[in-house]
C-alpha positions as a Markdown table, in Angstrom:
| # | Residue | x | y | z |
|---|---|---|---|---|
| 1 | Met | 70.6 | 100.9 | 149.6 |
| 2 | Ser | 72.4 | 97.7 | 150.1 |
| 3 | Arg | 76.2 | 97.8 | 149.9 |
| 4 | Pro | 78.0 | 95.4 | 147.1 |
| 5 | Asp | 79.4 | 92.3 | 148.4 |
| 6 | Pro | 83.3 | 92.6 | 148.2 |
| 7 | His | 83.0 | 88.9 | 147.3 |
| 8 | Asp | 81.3 | 89.7 | 144.1 |
| 9 | Thr | 84.0 | 92.0 | 142.8 |
| 10 | Leu | 86.6 | 89.4 | 143.7 |
| 11 | Gly | 84.8 | 86.7 | 141.8 |
| 12 | Ala | 84.3 | 88.9 | 138.8 |
| 13 | Asp | 88.1 | 90.0 | 139.0 |
| 14 | Ala | 89.0 | 86.4 | 139.1 |
| 15 | Val | 87.0 | 85.6 | 135.9 |
| 16 | Ala | 88.4 | 88.2 | 134.1 |
| 17 | Thr | 91.6 | 87.2 | 134.6 |
| 18 | Val | 91.1 | 83.6 | 133.6 |
| 19 | Val | 89.0 | 84.5 | 130.7 |
| 20 | Arg | 92.1 | 87.1 | 129.2 |
| 21 | Ala | 94.5 | 84.5 | 130.1 |
| 22 | Glu | 92.8 | 81.0 | 129.0 |
| 23 | Tyr | 90.1 | 82.3 | 126.4 |
| 24 | Gly | 92.2 | 81.3 | 123.5 |
| 25 | Arg | 93.1 | 77.7 | 124.8 |
| 26 | Val | 89.5 | 77.1 | 126.0 |
| 27 | Val | 87.8 | 78.2 | 122.8 |
| 28 | Ala | 90.3 | 76.6 | 120.6 |
| 29 | Gly | 89.9 | 73.1 | 122.3 |
| 30 | Leu | 86.0 | 73.4 | 122.0 |
| 31 | Ile | 86.1 | 74.5 | 118.0 |
| 32 | Arg | 88.2 | 71.1 | 117.6 |
| 33 | Arg | 85.5 | 69.1 | 119.5 |
| 34 | Tyr | 82.3 | 70.7 | 118.0 |
| 35 | Gly | 83.7 | 71.6 | 114.8 |
| 36 | Asp | 81.7 | 75.2 | 115.2 |
| 37 | Ile | 83.2 | 78.5 | 116.1 |
| 38 | Gly | 79.8 | 79.8 | 117.0 |
| 39 | Leu | 78.7 | 77.2 | 119.1 |
| 40 | Ala | 82.1 | 77.2 | 120.9 |
| 41 | Glu | 82.0 | 80.8 | 121.7 |
| 42 | Asp | 78.4 | 80.7 | 122.9 |
| 43 | Ala | 79.1 | 78.0 | 125.0 |
| 44 | Leu | 82.2 | 79.6 | 126.8 |
| 45 | Gly | 80.0 | 82.8 | 126.9 |
| 46 | Glu | 77.6 | 80.5 | 129.1 |
| 47 | Ala | 80.3 | 78.9 | 131.2 |
| 48 | Ile | 81.6 | 82.7 | 132.1 |
| 49 | Val | 78.0 | 83.8 | 132.9 |
| 50 | Ile | 77.7 | 80.8 | 135.2 |
| 51 | Ala | 81.2 | 81.4 | 136.7 |
| 52 | Leu | 80.2 | 85.0 | 137.6 |
| 53 | Glu | 77.2 | 83.5 | 139.4 |
| 54 | Arg | 78.8 | 80.8 | 141.2 |
| 55 | Trp | 82.7 | 81.6 | 141.9 |
| 56 | Pro | 81.5 | 84.8 | 144.3 |
| 57 | Arg | 79.4 | 82.5 | 146.2 |
| 58 | Asp | 81.4 | 79.2 | 146.1 |
| 59 | Gly | 85.2 | 80.3 | 145.7 |
| 60 | Val | 87.5 | 80.2 | 142.8 |
| 61 | Pro | 88.1 | 76.5 | 141.7 |
| 62 | Pro | 91.5 | 75.3 | 141.8 |
| 63 | Asn | 91.6 | 74.8 | 138.0 |
| 64 | Pro | 89.5 | 77.7 | 137.0 |
| 65 | Ala | 90.7 | 77.1 | 133.2 |
| 66 | Gly | 89.5 | 73.5 | 133.5 |
| 67 | Trp | 86.4 | 74.5 | 135.3 |
| 68 | Leu | 85.5 | 76.7 | 132.2 |
| 69 | Thr | 86.5 | 74.3 | 129.7 |
| 70 | Thr | 84.1 | 71.6 | 131.4 |
| 71 | Thr | 81.2 | 73.7 | 132.0 |
| 72 | Ala | 81.5 | 75.1 | 128.2 |
| 73 | Ser | 81.6 | 71.6 | 126.9 |
| 74 | Arg | 78.4 | 70.5 | 128.8 |
| 75 | Lys | 76.6 | 73.6 | 127.5 |
| 76 | Ala | 77.8 | 73.1 | 124.0 |
| 77 | Leu | 76.6 | 69.1 | 124.5 |
| 78 | Asp | 73.0 | 70.4 | 126.0 |
| 79 | His | 72.7 | 72.9 | 122.9 |
| 80 | Leu | 73.5 | 69.8 | 120.4 |
| 81 | Arg | 70.9 | 67.7 | 122.0 |
| 82 | Arg | 68.3 | 70.4 | 122.6 |
| 83 | Glu | 68.4 | 71.7 | 119.3 |
| 84 | Arg | 69.0 | 68.4 | 117.3 |
| 85 | Val | 70.9 | 70.4 | 114.7 |
| 86 | Arg | 72.8 | 68.5 | 112.0 |
| 87 | Asp | 72.4 | 64.6 | 113.0 |
| 88 | Glu | 75.9 | 63.6 | 112.3 |
| 89 | Lys | 77.1 | 66.2 | 114.9 |
| 90 | His | 74.3 | 65.0 | 117.2 |
| 91 | Ala | 75.3 | 61.6 | 117.0 |
| 92 | Glu | 79.2 | 62.5 | 117.8 |
| 93 | Ala | 78.2 | 64.3 | 120.7 |
| 94 | Ala | 76.3 | 61.4 | 122.3 |
| 95 | Met | 79.5 | 59.3 | 122.1 |
| 96 | Leu | 80.7 | 62.0 | 124.4 |
| 97 | Thr | 80.7 | 60.7 | 127.8 |
| 98 | Asp | 83.3 | 62.3 | 130.0 |
| 99 | Asp | 84.0 | 66.2 | 130.3 |
| 100 | Thr | 87.8 | 65.9 | 129.4 |
| 101 | Leu | 88.9 | 67.1 | 126.3 |
| 102 | Pro | 90.6 | 64.4 | 124.0 |
| 103 | Glu | 93.8 | 64.5 | 123.1 |
| 104 | Pro | 94.4 | 66.4 | 119.8 |
| 105 | Thr | 95.4 | 64.1 | 116.8 |
| 106 | Gly | 97.4 | 65.1 | 113.9 |
| 107 | Pro | 101.3 | 66.1 | 113.5 |
| 108 | Val | 100.8 | 69.4 | 115.2 |
| 109 | Pro | 99.1 | 69.1 | 119.0 |
| 110 | Asp | 98.5 | 72.7 | 119.5 |
| 111 | Asp | 94.6 | 73.6 | 119.3 |
| 112 | Arg | 95.7 | 77.3 | 119.0 |
| 113 | Leu | 98.1 | 77.0 | 116.2 |
| 114 | Arg | 95.4 | 75.2 | 114.1 |
| 115 | Leu | 93.0 | 77.8 | 115.1 |
| 116 | Ile | 95.1 | 81.0 | 113.6 |
| 117 | Phe | 95.7 | 78.6 | 110.4 |
| 118 | Thr | 91.9 | 78.2 | 110.1 |
| 119 | Cys | 91.7 | 82.0 | 110.8 |
| 120 | Cys | 94.3 | 82.8 | 108.0 |
| 121 | His | 93.1 | 80.8 | 105.0 |
| 122 | Pro | 93.3 | 82.6 | 101.7 |
| 123 | Ala | 89.4 | 82.6 | 101.5 |
| 124 | Leu | 89.4 | 85.0 | 104.3 |
| 125 | Ala | 90.1 | 89.0 | 103.6 |
| 126 | Glu | 93.0 | 90.0 | 105.4 |
| 127 | Pro | 91.4 | 92.1 | 107.7 |
| 128 | Ala | 88.9 | 89.6 | 108.7 |
| 129 | Arg | 91.6 | 87.4 | 109.6 |
| 130 | Val | 93.5 | 89.5 | 112.0 |
| 131 | Ala | 90.1 | 90.5 | 113.7 |
| 132 | Leu | 88.7 | 86.8 | 114.2 |
| 133 | Thr | 92.1 | 86.0 | 115.6 |
| 134 | Leu | 92.3 | 88.5 | 118.0 |
| 135 | Arg | 88.7 | 87.7 | 118.9 |
| 136 | Leu | 89.1 | 84.1 | 119.4 |
| 137 | Leu | 92.5 | 83.9 | 120.1 |
| 138 | Gly | 93.0 | 86.7 | 122.7 |
| 139 | Gly | 89.6 | 87.0 | 123.5 |
| 140 | Leu | 89.5 | 90.9 | 122.8 |
| 141 | Thr | 85.8 | 92.6 | 122.7 |
| 142 | Val | 84.5 | 93.7 | 119.2 |
| 143 | Ala | 84.9 | 97.2 | 120.4 |
| 144 | Glu | 88.5 | 96.7 | 121.3 |
| 145 | Ile | 89.4 | 95.3 | 118.0 |
| 146 | Ala | 87.5 | 97.8 | 116.3 |
| 147 | His | 89.5 | 100.5 | 117.9 |
| 148 | Ala | 92.5 | 99.1 | 117.1 |
| 149 | Phe | 91.5 | 99.2 | 113.5 |
| 150 | Phe | 90.2 | 102.6 | 113.5 |
| 151 | Val | 86.8 | 101.5 | 112.5 |
| 152 | Pro | 83.2 | 101.5 | 114.1 |
| 153 | Glu | 82.3 | 98.8 | 116.2 |
| 154 | Thr | 79.3 | 97.8 | 114.0 |
| 155 | Thr | 81.4 | 97.5 | 111.2 |
| 156 | Met | 83.7 | 95.2 | 112.9 |
| 157 | Ala | 80.9 | 93.1 | 114.5 |
| 158 | Gln | 79.9 | 92.6 | 110.8 |
| 159 | Arg | 83.5 | 91.8 | 109.7 |
| 160 | Ile | 83.9 | 89.1 | 112.4 |
| 161 | Thr | 80.3 | 87.6 | 111.8 |
| 162 | Arg | 80.9 | 87.5 | 108.1 |
| 163 | Ala | 84.1 | 85.5 | 108.6 |
| 164 | Lys | 82.7 | 82.9 | 111.0 |
| 165 | Ala | 80.0 | 82.4 | 108.6 |
| 166 | Lys | 82.5 | 82.0 | 105.5 |
| 167 | Ile | 84.6 | 79.5 | 107.3 |
| 168 | Ala | 81.3 | 77.5 | 108.2 |
| 169 | Lys | 80.0 | 77.6 | 104.5 |
| 170 | Ala | 83.4 | 76.9 | 102.8 |
| 171 | Arg | 83.9 | 74.0 | 105.5 |
| 172 | Ile | 87.4 | 75.4 | 106.1 |
| 173 | Pro | 89.1 | 72.7 | 107.9 |
| 174 | Tyr | 90.2 | 73.0 | 111.4 |
| 175 | Arg | 94.0 | 72.0 | 110.9 |
| 176 | Val | 97.6 | 73.3 | 110.2 |
| 177 | Pro | 98.2 | 72.7 | 106.4 |
| 178 | Gly | 100.5 | 70.1 | 104.7 |
| 179 | Pro | 103.8 | 71.6 | 103.3 |
| 180 | Glu | 102.2 | 71.8 | 99.8 |
| 181 | Asp | 99.7 | 74.8 | 101.2 |
| 182 | Leu | 102.2 | 75.7 | 104.1 |
| 183 | Ala | 104.0 | 78.4 | 102.2 |
| 184 | Glu | 100.8 | 80.0 | 101.0 |
| 185 | Arg | 99.5 | 80.6 | 104.4 |
| 186 | Leu | 102.8 | 81.3 | 106.2 |
| 187 | Asp | 102.8 | 85.2 | 105.3 |
| 188 | Ala | 99.2 | 85.5 | 106.6 |
| 189 | Val | 100.0 | 83.6 | 109.7 |
| 190 | Leu | 103.0 | 85.7 | 110.6 |
| 191 | Ala | 101.1 | 89.0 | 110.0 |
| 192 | Val | 98.5 | 87.9 | 112.4 |
| 193 | Leu | 101.1 | 86.8 | 115.2 |
| 194 | Tyr | 102.9 | 90.2 | 114.8 |
| 195 | Leu | 99.6 | 92.0 | 115.4 |
| 196 | Val | 98.5 | 89.4 | 118.4 |
| 197 | Tyr | 101.9 | 90.2 | 120.0 |
| 198 | Asn | 101.3 | 94.1 | 119.4 |
| 199 | Glu | 98.3 | 94.2 | 121.2 |
| 200 | Gly | 99.7 | 92.1 | 123.8 |
| 201 | Tyr | 102.8 | 94.6 | 123.9 |
| 202 | Leu | 100.9 | 97.9 | 124.0 |
| 203 | Gly | 96.9 | 97.5 | 124.2 |
| 204 | Ser | 94.7 | 99.4 | 122.3 |
| 205 | Gly | 91.8 | 99.6 | 125.0 |
| 206 | Pro | 91.6 | 101.6 | 128.1 |
| 207 | Glu | 91.7 | 98.8 | 130.7 |
| 208 | Ala | 95.4 | 98.1 | 130.8 |
| 209 | Ala | 98.6 | 99.2 | 129.4 |
| 210 | Asp | 99.6 | 96.0 | 128.1 |
| 211 | Arg | 98.5 | 92.2 | 128.2 |
| 212 | Glu | 101.6 | 89.9 | 129.0 |
| 213 | Asp | 99.5 | 86.9 | 128.6 |
| 214 | Leu | 98.6 | 87.8 | 124.9 |
| 215 | Ala | 102.3 | 88.6 | 124.3 |
| 216 | Leu | 103.6 | 85.6 | 125.7 |
| 217 | Glu | 101.1 | 83.7 | 123.7 |
| 218 | Ala | 102.3 | 85.0 | 120.6 |
| 219 | Ile | 105.7 | 84.1 | 121.5 |
| 220 | Arg | 104.6 | 80.5 | 122.4 |
| 221 | Leu | 102.8 | 80.2 | 119.1 |
| 222 | Ala | 105.7 | 81.6 | 116.9 |
| 223 | Arg | 108.0 | 78.9 | 118.7 |
| 224 | Ala | 105.5 | 76.4 | 117.7 |
| 225 | Leu | 105.4 | 78.2 | 114.2 |
| 226 | Arg | 109.0 | 77.2 | 113.8 |
| 227 | Ser | 108.5 | 73.6 | 114.3 |
| 228 | Val | 105.7 | 73.5 | 111.4 |
| 229 | Ala | 107.9 | 75.8 | 109.2 |
| 230 | Ala | 111.0 | 73.3 | 109.3 |
| 231 | Ala | 108.8 | 71.1 | 106.9 |
| 232 | Ile | 109.2 | 74.0 | 104.1 |
| 233 | Gly | 113.0 | 74.8 | 104.9 |
| 234 | Ser | 112.3 | 77.1 | 107.9 |
| 235 | Pro | 111.8 | 80.5 | 106.1 |
| 236 | Pro | 114.3 | 83.0 | 108.1 |
| 237 | Glu | 111.0 | 85.6 | 108.4 |
| 238 | Val | 109.7 | 82.9 | 111.2 |
| 239 | Asp | 112.9 | 83.6 | 112.8 |
| 240 | Gly | 112.8 | 87.0 | 112.3 |
| 241 | Leu | 109.4 | 87.5 | 114.0 |
| 242 | Leu | 110.3 | 85.5 | 116.7 |
| 243 | Ala | 113.5 | 87.6 | 117.4 |
| 244 | Leu | 111.3 | 90.7 | 117.1 |
| 245 | Met | 109.0 | 89.4 | 119.9 |
| 246 | Leu | 111.8 | 88.2 | 122.1 |
| 247 | Leu | 113.6 | 91.4 | 122.1 |
| 248 | Gly | 110.6 | 93.5 | 122.7 |
| 249 | Gln | 109.6 | 91.2 | 125.5 |
| 250 | Ala | 112.9 | 91.6 | 127.2 |
| 251 | Arg | 112.3 | 95.2 | 127.7 |
| 252 | Arg | 109.1 | 94.9 | 129.4 |
| 253 | Pro | 110.1 | 94.7 | 133.1 |
| 254 | Ala | 111.8 | 98.5 | 132.3 |
| 255 | Arg | 108.7 | 99.7 | 130.1 |
| 256 | Ile | 106.1 | 100.9 | 132.6 |
| 257 | Asp | 107.1 | 102.4 | 136.0 |
| 258 | Glu | 105.2 | 102.3 | 139.5 |
| 259 | Ala | 102.9 | 105.2 | 138.4 |
| 260 | Gly | 101.8 | 103.5 | 135.6 |
| 261 | His | 103.5 | 105.8 | 133.0 |
| 262 | Leu | 105.3 | 104.4 | 130.1 |
| 263 | Val | 109.1 | 104.7 | 130.1 |
| 264 | Met | 110.6 | 105.3 | 126.8 |
| 265 | Leu | 113.6 | 103.5 | 125.7 |
| 266 | Asp | 116.1 | 106.2 | 126.3 |
| 267 | Glu | 115.0 | 106.4 | 129.8 |
| 268 | Gln | 114.6 | 102.6 | 130.8 |
| 269 | Asp | 116.9 | 101.2 | 133.2 |
| 270 | Arg | 118.5 | 98.6 | 131.3 |
| 271 | Thr | 119.6 | 96.4 | 134.1 |
| 272 | Arg | 116.2 | 95.5 | 134.5 |
| 273 | Trp | 115.8 | 93.9 | 130.7 |
| 274 | Asp | 115.6 | 90.0 | 130.5 |
| 275 | Ala | 119.2 | 89.2 | 129.2 |
| 276 | Ala | 118.5 | 85.7 | 128.5 |
| 277 | Leu | 115.6 | 87.0 | 126.0 |
| 278 | Val | 117.8 | 89.5 | 124.7 |
| 279 | Asp | 120.8 | 86.7 | 123.9 |
| 280 | Glu | 118.4 | 84.7 | 122.6 |
| 281 | Gly | 117.1 | 87.3 | 120.3 |
| 282 | His | 120.5 | 88.4 | 119.1 |
| 283 | Ala | 121.4 | 84.8 | 118.4 |
| 284 | Leu | 118.3 | 84.4 | 116.1 |
| 285 | Val | 119.1 | 87.9 | 114.6 |
| 286 | Arg | 122.7 | 86.5 | 113.7 |
| 287 | Glu | 121.2 | 83.3 | 112.1 |
| 288 | Cys | 119.0 | 85.6 | 109.8 |
| 289 | Leu | 121.7 | 87.6 | 108.7 |
| 290 | Arg | 123.9 | 84.7 | 107.8 |
| 291 | Arg | 121.3 | 83.5 | 105.7 |
| 292 | Gly | 121.1 | 86.9 | 103.9 |
| 293 | Arg | 117.4 | 87.0 | 102.7 |
| 294 | Pro | 116.4 | 90.1 | 104.4 |
| 295 | Gly | 112.7 | 90.3 | 105.0 |
| 296 | Pro | 110.5 | 93.0 | 107.1 |
| 297 | Tyr | 110.4 | 91.2 | 110.5 |
| 298 | Gln | 114.2 | 90.2 | 110.5 |
| 299 | Leu | 114.8 | 93.9 | 109.6 |
| 300 | Gln | 112.7 | 95.0 | 112.6 |
| 301 | Ala | 114.4 | 92.4 | 114.7 |
| 302 | Ala | 117.8 | 93.9 | 113.7 |
| 303 | Ile | 116.7 | 97.3 | 114.4 |
| 304 | Gln | 115.6 | 96.2 | 118.0 |
| 305 | Ala | 119.0 | 94.3 | 118.4 |
| 306 | Val | 121.1 | 97.6 | 117.5 |
| 307 | His | 119.2 | 99.0 | 120.6 |
| 308 | Thr | 119.3 | 96.3 | 123.0 |
| 309 | Asp | 123.1 | 95.8 | 122.1 |
| 310 | Ala | 123.7 | 99.5 | 123.4 |
| 311 | Leu | 124.6 | 99.4 | 127.4 |
| 312 | Asp | 123.3 | 103.2 | 127.3 |
| 313 | Val | 121.2 | 105.0 | 124.6 |
| 314 | Ser | 124.3 | 107.4 | 124.2 |
| 315 | Leu | 126.0 | 104.2 | 122.6 |
| 316 | Thr | 123.3 | 103.9 | 120.0 |
| 317 | Asp | 124.5 | 103.5 | 116.4 |
| 318 | Trp | 121.9 | 105.6 | 114.9 |
| 319 | Gly | 123.6 | 105.5 | 111.6 |
| 320 | Gln | 122.8 | 101.9 | 111.5 |
| 321 | Val | 119.3 | 102.2 | 112.5 |
| 322 | Val | 118.7 | 104.7 | 109.8 |
| 323 | Ala | 120.4 | 102.3 | 107.4 |
| 324 | Leu | 118.1 | 99.4 | 108.6 |
| 325 | Tyr | 114.9 | 101.4 | 108.1 |
| 326 | Asp | 116.0 | 102.5 | 104.5 |
| 327 | Gln | 116.1 | 98.5 | 104.0 |
| 328 | Leu | 112.6 | 98.5 | 105.4 |
| 329 | Met | 111.1 | 101.0 | 103.3 |
| 330 | Gln | 112.6 | 99.2 | 100.2 |
| 331 | Val | 111.1 | 95.9 | 101.1 |
| 332 | Arg | 107.9 | 97.0 | 103.1 |
| 333 | Pro | 107.2 | 101.0 | 102.7 |
| 334 | Ser | 104.9 | 102.4 | 104.8 |
| 335 | Ala | 103.9 | 105.8 | 106.7 |
| 336 | Val | 104.6 | 104.0 | 110.0 |
| 337 | Val | 108.0 | 102.7 | 108.9 |
| 338 | Ala | 108.8 | 106.0 | 108.0 |
| 339 | Leu | 107.7 | 107.6 | 111.3 |
| 340 | Asn | 110.1 | 105.5 | 113.0 |
| 341 | Arg | 112.6 | 106.3 | 110.5 |
| 342 | Ala | 112.3 | 109.6 | 111.1 |
| 343 | Val | 112.8 | 109.5 | 115.0 |
| 344 | Ala | 116.3 | 107.9 | 114.2 |
| 345 | Val | 117.0 | 110.5 | 111.6 |
| 346 | Ala | 116.3 | 113.1 | 114.3 |
| 347 | Glu | 119.6 | 112.0 | 116.3 |
| 348 | Leu | 121.6 | 112.2 | 113.1 |
| 349 | Asp | 120.0 | 115.3 | 111.3 |
| 350 | Gly | 118.3 | 117.1 | 114.2 |
| 351 | Pro | 114.5 | 117.6 | 114.8 |
| 352 | Gln | 114.0 | 120.3 | 111.8 |
| 353 | Val | 114.9 | 117.6 | 109.2 |
| 354 | Ala | 112.9 | 115.1 | 110.9 |
| 355 | Leu | 110.0 | 117.3 | 111.4 |
| 356 | Ala | 109.6 | 118.0 | 107.6 |
| 357 | Val | 109.3 | 114.2 | 107.3 |
| 358 | Val | 106.9 | 113.7 | 110.1 |
| 359 | Asp | 104.5 | 116.4 | 108.7 |
| 360 | Gly | 104.5 | 115.1 | 105.3 |
| 361 | Leu | 102.9 | 111.8 | 106.4 |
| 362 | Glu | 99.2 | 110.9 | 106.7 |
| 363 | Leu | 99.0 | 109.6 | 110.2 |
| 364 | Thr | 96.5 | 111.8 | 112.2 |
| 365 | Ala | 94.6 | 109.0 | 113.4 |
| 366 | Tyr | 97.7 | 107.5 | 114.9 |
| 367 | Ala | 98.8 | 108.6 | 118.4 |
| 368 | Pro | 102.7 | 108.3 | 118.1 |
| 369 | Trp | 102.6 | 110.1 | 115.0 |
| 370 | His | 101.2 | 113.0 | 117.4 |
| 371 | Ala | 103.6 | 112.4 | 120.1 |
| 372 | Thr | 106.7 | 112.3 | 117.6 |
| 373 | Arg | 105.5 | 115.7 | 116.5 |
| 374 | Ala | 105.1 | 117.0 | 120.0 |
| 375 | Asp | 108.6 | 115.9 | 120.8 |
| 376 | Leu | 110.3 | 117.6 | 117.8 |
| 377 | Leu | 108.4 | 120.4 | 118.2 |
| 378 | Arg | 109.5 | 120.8 | 122.0 |
| 379 | Arg | 113.3 | 120.3 | 120.9 |
| 380 | Leu | 112.7 | 123.1 | 118.5 |
| 381 | Gly | 111.6 | 125.2 | 121.2 |
| 382 | Arg | 108.0 | 125.5 | 119.6 |
| 383 | Asp | 106.2 | 124.9 | 123.4 |
| 384 | Asp | 102.5 | 125.9 | 122.2 |
| 385 | Asp | 102.9 | 123.8 | 119.3 |
| 386 | Ala | 104.1 | 120.8 | 121.2 |
| 387 | Arg | 101.1 | 121.5 | 123.6 |
| 388 | Arg | 98.8 | 121.0 | 121.0 |
| 389 | Ala | 100.3 | 118.0 | 119.7 |
| 390 | Tyr | 100.8 | 116.4 | 122.8 |
| 391 | Ala | 96.8 | 117.0 | 123.3 |
| 392 | Ala | 96.1 | 115.3 | 119.9 |
| 393 | Ala | 98.1 | 112.2 | 121.0 |
| 394 | Ile | 96.2 | 111.9 | 124.3 |
| 395 | Ala | 93.0 | 112.2 | 122.3 |
| 396 | Thr | 94.1 | 109.7 | 119.8 |
| 397 | Thr | 94.9 | 106.9 | 122.4 |
| 398 | Gln | 92.9 | 104.9 | 125.1 |
| 399 | Asn | 96.0 | 103.2 | 126.6 |
| 400 | Pro | 96.1 | 104.4 | 129.9 |
| 401 | Ala | 99.9 | 104.2 | 130.3 |
| 402 | Glu | 100.4 | 106.0 | 127.0 |
| 403 | Arg | 97.9 | 108.7 | 128.1 |
| 404 | Ala | 99.8 | 109.1 | 131.4 |
| 405 | Trp | 103.3 | 109.3 | 129.7 |
| 406 | Leu | 101.9 | 111.9 | 127.4 |
| 407 | Ala | 100.1 | 114.1 | 129.9 |
| 408 | Ser | 103.4 | 114.2 | 132.0 |
| 409 | Arg | 105.4 | 115.3 | 128.8 |
| 410 | Arg | 102.9 | 117.8 | 128.1 |
| 411 | Asp | 103.0 | 119.2 | 131.8 |
| 412 | Arg | 106.7 | 119.5 | 131.6 |
| 413 | Leu | 106.8 | 121.7 | 128.5 |
| 414 | Gly | 109.0 | 124.6 | 129.3 |
| 415 | Arg | 111.7 | 122.7 | 131.4 |
| 416 | Arg | 114.8 | 121.3 | 130.3 |
| 417 | Trp | 114.8 | 117.5 | 129.3 |
| 418 | Gly | 116.3 | 115.1 | 127.1 |
| 419 | Ser | 114.9 | 113.6 | 123.7 |
| 420 | His | 112.9 | 110.7 | 124.0 |
| 421 | Arg | 113.5 | 107.9 | 121.1 |
| 422 | Gly | 110.0 | 106.9 | 120.1 |
| 423 | Thr | 110.2 | 103.3 | 121.3 |
| 424 | Pro | 108.3 | 102.1 | 124.7 |
């Protein structure tokens, strides 16, 4: 049996890295040029296959993302010419004589922001909007998206296929809407960006603990969205979402240790936090407070501001955290918000009070629910129950850093340690 060529592995890794970082940009540019999501995805898929064949042999090109864009564009043109589909599209394709994408036109020169607004059209159901955006913008696999939504892979594949077909059938335009339609679409875009960032912050799949490229892309798009939202009076929820992302990203350097374990908020080395991002996030939260129109993203950002304002976890104002969660429960009640509130309640009123709240929540498919129960049970001295709760949490998540952290907590049962404050 012949041994594998180490260059093959190197090439495959390089392709995977480029695809993770550049998928959204490349596919958005192809969609803008050809106006067909399926064609763009198929062409990029063919380009990736060619890269897997050539890069191990010829070396990774100096501009790998540009190479993928050029190769995918050629494949798309080949397809249009070969199949002779839609005469008008074929005529347009024949006029393209070079391999560089034309400069974007319109008031917002950002293909990926246009892509999000396309995916968030009111004609699409909310689950389909999020799933399609994660697929096209983040390049997540159908299996990864299905796991994040707690649905079978076949169900998610059908959902994404129907969404793409509806965009084509309804001729949904690939553009950022004007002020007259922007307000109607803004909430959906914010919700999708929030979930894209969350997937980058703590991935749902087993391959990596987080995807910084996806988190940074969500932040970049949130900044671009602020400029667009100025046309309708700069709704404060846009600033709130950006602040929430920045304050989460500021803590990223301290969130995962050298062993690949998550480091919870109370154990993080706060000197490693990104002070510039903390300051920017705090400034946005203060601006939101001055406007006096609190919404869910602003309130979540304010909670993060309280945490990042404390030089040590012992200085955290837990009363203010609970008060902010109380407001959040009023504007957007959910079992997940109640769970996070219970973590703060445990610091004020003790683990027994918090456990009664947690046990009343129906979140058995949610790993943080099991992890929170495990910690509260441990603090109450119920080690056997805590061990079972940690095992359930491990079984409920695929994230490697989260699994490692949960296993380390389970293995430390019976020893003295401090409580964790729920947030990685």
